[in-house]
C-alpha positions, -999 to +999 in steps of 0.1 A: +000-003-001+013+031-009+021+065+018-005+094+010+012+129+011-005+156+018+002+182-009-010+218-001-027+229-034-035+260-044-075+258-060-076+295-069-067+289-105-100+267-110-075+236-116-056+250-146-021+249-142-002+277-146+033+262-152+019+248-186+002+284-193+041+293-194+058+264-211+030+270-240+037+310-241+074+302-244+071+277-270+047+301-288+082+324-288+099+304-301+081+298-332+081+336-340+112+340-333+122+319-362+124+326-398+089+317-419+102+290-444+091+297-478+064+271-490+076+250-519+043+251-543+046+222-568+026+236-603+015+199-623+012+215-652+050+221-664+060+186-650+063+160-676+046+126-672+070+094-658 
């Protein structure tokens, strides 16, 4: 049987973990700082049929 450990919880955030919000924010900022890659468009009308 596992011993139960009492952990103080702060329920002011109604169950939303602010740590996840921070991680998502950092990931979003990292994504914004990357230069946008140009999308390669394939034009099928100019391609020879193999």
